[in-house]
C-alpha positions in Angstrom: 0.0 0.0 0.0 1.4 3.4 -1.0 2.0 6.0 1.7 -0.7 8.7 1.7 0.1 12.1 0.4 0.2 15.2 2.6 -3.1 16.3 1.1 -4.7 12.9 1.9 -3.3 13.1 5.5 -4.7 16.7 5.9 -8.1 15.6 4.6 -8.1 12.6 6.9 -7.1 14.7 9.9 -9.9 17.2 9.1 -12.4 14.4 8.8 -11.2 12.9 12.1 -11.5 16.4 13.7 -15.1 16.6 12.5 -15.9 13.1 13.8 -14.4 14.0 17.2 -16.4 17.3 17.5 -19.7 16.0 16.2 -19.2 17.9 12.9 -19.0 21.3 14.6 -16.3 23.9 14.7 -15.2 25.8 17.9 -18.2 28.1 17.6 -20.6 25.2 17.5 -21.3 25.7 13.8 -21.3 22.9 11.2 -18.0 22.1 9.6 -17.9 22.7 5.9 -16.8 20.0 3.5 -13.0 20.0 2.8 -13.6 21.4 -0.7 -15.5 24.3 0.7 -12.9 25.3 3.3 -11.0 27.7 1.2 -7.3 27.9 0.6 -6.2 29.4 3.9 -7.8 26.8 6.1 -6.7 23.9 3.8 -3.2 25.3 3.9 -3.3 25.4 7.7 -4.3 21.7 7.8 -1.5 20.9 5.4 1.0 22.9 7.5 -0.2 20.9 10.6 0.4 17.6 8.8 3.9 18.8 7.8 4.8 19.6 11.4 3.6 16.2 12.6 5.7 14.6 9.9 8.7 16.7 11.0 8.2 15.7 14.6 7.9 12.0 13.7 10.8 11.9 11.4 13.3 14.1 13.2 15.8 12.4 15.6 15.0 12.7 19.3 16.5 15.7 21.0 19.0 15.3 23.7 18.3 17.4 26.7 20.9 20.2 27.1 22.7 20.5 30.4 23.3 24.1 31.5 26.9 25.3 31.6 28.3 25.2 35.1 31.2 27.5 34.8 
């Protein structure tokens, strides 16, 4: 099975958000369909997916120890 594209991940995340909120946004209004969101909101979901990918794929950070001079 091929890895989903970022667009597919963003659409899936948006769908999951809608399922978790009963299909409502933060104001209690019905969520629009993905195609009706508009470019800015779609871009925001894509950006969120990119950040999740970055967090998952980047090596774990080593905690820094303060200098004790």
